[in-house]
C-alpha positions in Angstrom: -17.1 -18.8 1.8 -16.1 -17.8 -2.0 -12.3 -18.2 -0.4 -12.7 -21.3 1.0 -15.0 -22.7 -2.0 -11.8 -21.4 -4.1 -9.1 -23.1 -1.9 -11.0 -26.3 -2.0 -11.3 -26.1 -5.8 -7.4 -25.7 -5.8 -6.7 -28.6 -3.4 -9.1 -30.9 -5.6 -7.1 -30.0 -8.7 -3.8 -30.1 -7.7 -4.6 -33.7 -5.6 -6.4 -35.1 -8.5 -4.5 -33.8 -11.4 -1.6 -34.5 -10.8 1.2 -34.6 -12.1 0.5 -31.6 -14.5 -1.4 -29.4 -12.1 1.4 -30.4 -9.1 3.4 -27.4 -12.0 0.4 -25.8 -11.6 -0.2 -21.3 -10.4 -3.4 -19.7 -10.5 -4.6 -15.9 -10.6 -7.5 -13.9 -9.5 -8.7 -11.2 -12.4 -11.6 -10.0 -13.8 -13.1 -10.8 -17.3 -13.2 -7.1 -19.5 -14.9 -9.4 -22.3 -16.0 -12.8 -23.7 -14.5 -13.0 -27.2 -16.4 -16.2 -28.0 -18.0 -19.4 -26.3 -14.2 -20.7 -25.1 -12.2 -17.5 -25.2 -12.1 -14.1 -22.9 -10.2 -10.7 -22.8 -8.5 -10.1 -19.2 -6.9 -6.6 -17.8 -3.3 -6.6 -19.1 -4.0 -7.4 -22.8 -3.9 -11.0 -21.9 -6.3 -13.0 -23.6 -7.2 -16.4 -22.3 -8.3 -19.7 -24.1 -10.2 -22.7 -21.5 -8.2 -25.7 -21.4 -10.2 -29.2 -23.0 -13.0 -27.8 -24.3 -13.4 -26.3 -27.9 -17.2 -24.0 -28.5 -18.5 -23.5 -32.4 -16.9 -21.3 -34.2 -18.6 -18.1 -35.6 -20.9 -18.9 -38.3 -21.6 -22.7 -37.0 -24.6 -23.5 -35.3 -25.2 -22.6 -31.6 -22.1 -20.3 -31.7 -24.1 -17.3 -30.0 -25.2 -19.8 -27.7 -21.7 -21.2 -26.2 -20.9 -17.2 -26.2 -23.7 -15.4 -24.5 -24.0 -18.5 -22.4 -20.2 -17.8 -21.5 -20.2 -14.3 -21.0 -23.5 -14.8 -18.6 -20.8 -17.5 -16.5 -18.5 -14.5 -16.4 -18.2 -11.0 -17.7 -17.4 -8.2 -15.2 -16.7 -11.3 -12.7 -13.8 -12.0 -10.5 -13.1 -15.0 -12.2 -9.8 -17.3 -11.0 -7.8 -19.0 -13.4 -5.7 -21.7 -13.1 -3.1 -22.2 -15.0 -0.8 -25.2 -16.0 2.5 -24.8 -16.0 3.7 -26.9 -18.1 1.2 -25.4 -21.4 1.1 -21.7 -20.4 0.5 -20.4 -23.7 -0.8 -21.8 -26.5 0.6 -21.0 -30.4 -1.2 -17.6 -30.8 0.5 -16.7 -27.5 -3.3 -17.5 -25.7 -2.6 -18.1 -21.4 -4.1 -21.3 -21.4 -6.8 -21.9 -18.2 -9.5 -23.6 -16.5 -11.7 -21.0 -15.5 -13.5 -20.2 -12.2 -16.5 -18.2 -11.7 -19.0 -17.9 -8.8 -17.8 -21.6 -7.8 -18.9 -22.9 -11.2 -16.1 -24.5 -13.4 -16.9 -23.0 -16.4 -15.4 -25.4 -19.0 -17.0 -28.3 -17.5 -20.6 -25.9 -17.5 -20.1 -25.8 -21.1 -19.8 -28.9 -22.2 -22.6 -30.3 -19.4 -24.9 -28.0 -21.4 -23.9 -28.9 -25.2 -22.7 -25.9 -25.9 -18.6 -27.5 -26.1 -16.8 -30.3 -27.4 -14.3 -31.8 -25.8 -10.5 -31.3 -26.9 -7.8 -33.5 -25.4 -4.6 -32.4 -26.0 -1.9 -32.8 -24.0 -0.7 -32.2 -21.9 -2.9 -30.2 -20.0 -5.7 -30.5 -21.9 -6.1 -33.9 -21.1 -5.7 -33.4 -17.0 -9.6 -33.6 -17.1 -9.8 -36.2 -19.5 -12.7 -37.9 -17.2 -14.7 -35.3 -16.4 -15.3 -33.7 -19.4 -16.2 -37.1 -21.5 -18.6 -37.7 -18.7 -20.1 -34.1 -19.5 -20.1 -34.4 -22.8 -21.7 -38.1 -22.9 -24.2 -36.7 -21.0 -24.7 -33.5 -22.5 -24.9 -36.0 -26.3 -27.1 -38.3 -24.3 -30.2 -35.4 -23.6 -29.8 -34.2 -26.7 -28.8 -31.1 -25.6 -26.8 -28.1 -27.7 -25.0 -29.3 -30.2 -26.0 -32.5 -29.9 -29.1 -32.7 -30.8 -30.7 -28.7 -30.8 -32.2 -28.4 -27.2 -31.5 -25.7 -25.0 -33.1 -24.2 -21.9 -31.6 -20.9 -22.6 -32.6 -17.9 -24.5 -30.0 -16.2 -26.6 -30.0 -12.5 -25.6 
C-alpha cells in the first residue's frame, strides 16, 4: 500500500507540477535527525532543506513547536525526498526537496498547522504555490501557530 501511495504521489507531482518536475528525481532514505522545523539530516552526511516553506528560527515564537512537529513526522522514518533537478542545492550546499513520510506531504502539513510560512522562490520553490498559499491561508484563518498562537499539539 505504501509503495502504491508513493507512486500515486509522484505521478500527481509530475502531472500537476510540470514543467519543473518534469525534471524531477526522488530518493527514499531515512532521517537521522531533525535540525529544525524545515531541515533534516539523512545518512551520508547530507542536509535537506524543505522546498517552498520557512519555519521559525531558533529564538523565534513557535521554533520549538515546528521543530518537534517536524520530528514527529519524519525522525527515524523512511521518507521520500523529491528533488527538482533545476535547483537541487541551495547556496549553503543543502539538498532542496519536497518531503513525504507515511503518506503525508510534510512541507504542506507544517503550513496547514501554522508552523511555517510559504517561501515561494523560483524556479522550484513556486511549484506548489497555489496549494501552499491555500494551506497558509487556512492556518491564518484558524489562528493556528504563528498566525495566532493556537496549537493542538504539546511541545515535548
